[in-house]
C-alpha positions as CSV (number, residue, x, y, z in Angstrom):
1,D,120.4,110.0,102.9
2,H,120.2,110.1,99.2
3,D,117.6,107.4,98.9
4,V,120.0,104.8,97.3
5,H,120.8,101.3,98.7
6,L,118.1,101.7,101.3
7,D,118.0,98.0,102.1
8,L,121.8,98.1,102.8
9,A,121.4,101.2,104.9
10,L,118.9,99.4,107.1
11,E,121.1,96.3,107.4
12,M,124.0,98.6,108.4
13,A,121.9,100.4,110.9
14,E,120.7,97.2,112.4
15,A,124.3,95.9,112.7
16,D,125.4,99.1,114.3
17,L,122.6,98.9,116.8
18,A,123.6,95.4,117.7
19,K,127.0,96.8,118.7
20,R,126.0,100.1,120.4
21,T,122.7,101.4,121.7
22,D,123.4,105.1,122.0
23,A,121.2,107.9,120.7
24,G,123.1,108.0,117.4
25,A,122.6,104.4,116.7
26,W,118.9,104.6,117.5
27,D,118.5,107.7,115.3
28,A,120.3,106.1,112.3
29,Y,118.1,103.0,112.7
30,A,114.9,105.1,112.9
31,W,115.9,107.0,109.8
32,A,116.8,103.8,107.9
33,L,113.4,102.3,108.9
34,Y,111.6,105.4,107.8
35,K,113.4,105.5,104.4
36,N,112.4,101.9,104.0
37,D,108.7,102.8,104.4
38,R,108.4,101.5,107.9
39,A,107.3,104.7,109.7
40,A,105.5,103.0,112.5
41,D,108.7,101.0,113.4
42,A,110.8,104.1,112.9
43,L,108.6,106.0,115.4
44,Q,109.6,103.5,118.2
45,A,113.3,103.8,117.4
46,S,113.1,107.5,117.1
47,E,111.6,107.8,120.6
48,K,114.5,105.8,122.0
49,A,116.9,108.3,120.3
50,L,115.1,111.2,121.7
51,S,114.8,109.7,125.2
52,S,118.6,110.1,125.5
53,G,118.1,113.8,126.0
54,M,120.6,114.6,123.3
55,Q,120.1,118.2,122.0
56,D,120.7,117.8,118.3
57,A,118.9,119.6,115.6
58,G,119.3,116.7,113.2
59,F,117.7,114.3,115.6
60,F,114.8,116.6,116.1
61,Y,114.3,117.1,112.3
62,R,114.4,113.4,111.6
63,A,112.1,112.6,114.5
64,A,109.7,115.3,113.2
65,V,109.7,113.8,109.7
66,I,108.8,110.4,111.2
67,R,106.1,111.9,113.3
68,Q,104.6,113.7,110.3
69,A,104.6,110.4,108.4
70,V,102.5,108.7,111.1
71,G,100.1,111.6,111.2
72,D,101.3,113.3,114.4
73,D,101.6,116.8,113.0
74,E,101.4,118.5,116.4
75,R,104.4,116.7,117.7
76,A,106.2,117.1,114.3
77,A,105.7,120.9,114.6
78,D,107.1,120.9,118.2
79,L,110.2,118.9,117.1
80,L,110.8,121.1,114.0
81,E,110.6,124.2,116.1
82,R,113.2,122.7,118.5
83,A,115.5,121.8,115.6
84,L,115.3,125.3,114.1
85,E,115.7,127.1,117.5
86,L,118.7,125.0,118.3
87,S,120.4,125.5,115.0
88,P,118.5,127.4,112.2
89,R,121.1,126.2,109.6
90,F,121.7,122.8,111.0
91,H,122.0,121.1,107.5
92,P,122.4,122.6,104.0
93,L,119.3,120.8,102.8
94,H,117.4,119.6,105.8
95,A,117.2,123.1,107.4
96,E,115.2,124.4,104.5
97,A,113.1,121.2,104.4
98,A,112.4,121.7,108.1
99,E,111.1,125.2,107.5
100,R,108.8,124.0,104.7
101,L,107.5,121.0,106.7
102,L,106.9,123.3,109.7
103,A,104.7,125.6,107.5
104,E,102.9,122.5,106.3
105,V,102.1,120.9,109.7
106,R,101.2,124.1,111.5
């Protein structure tokens, strides 16, 4: 998640998804797609991750970033609120980014 070797990250996420199709694999694939400037494709993968029902602040944050990238600010705000309600300090960097993005999309 440091924006290096993004093509390799996508290859690894695709390989992982070929072996397992759980929420974590879909989430990683969605994020790798997003980081490779494929937000529309990432949206579909992110929906599959969220459809698992997993209650994870990181999932919600990454899904929100993807929604914002495709212009769905309303859904992004909902997901950011869920992430921050579930765990206000869910990640040392992403929690603050979530708060900033929420202020932006509201």
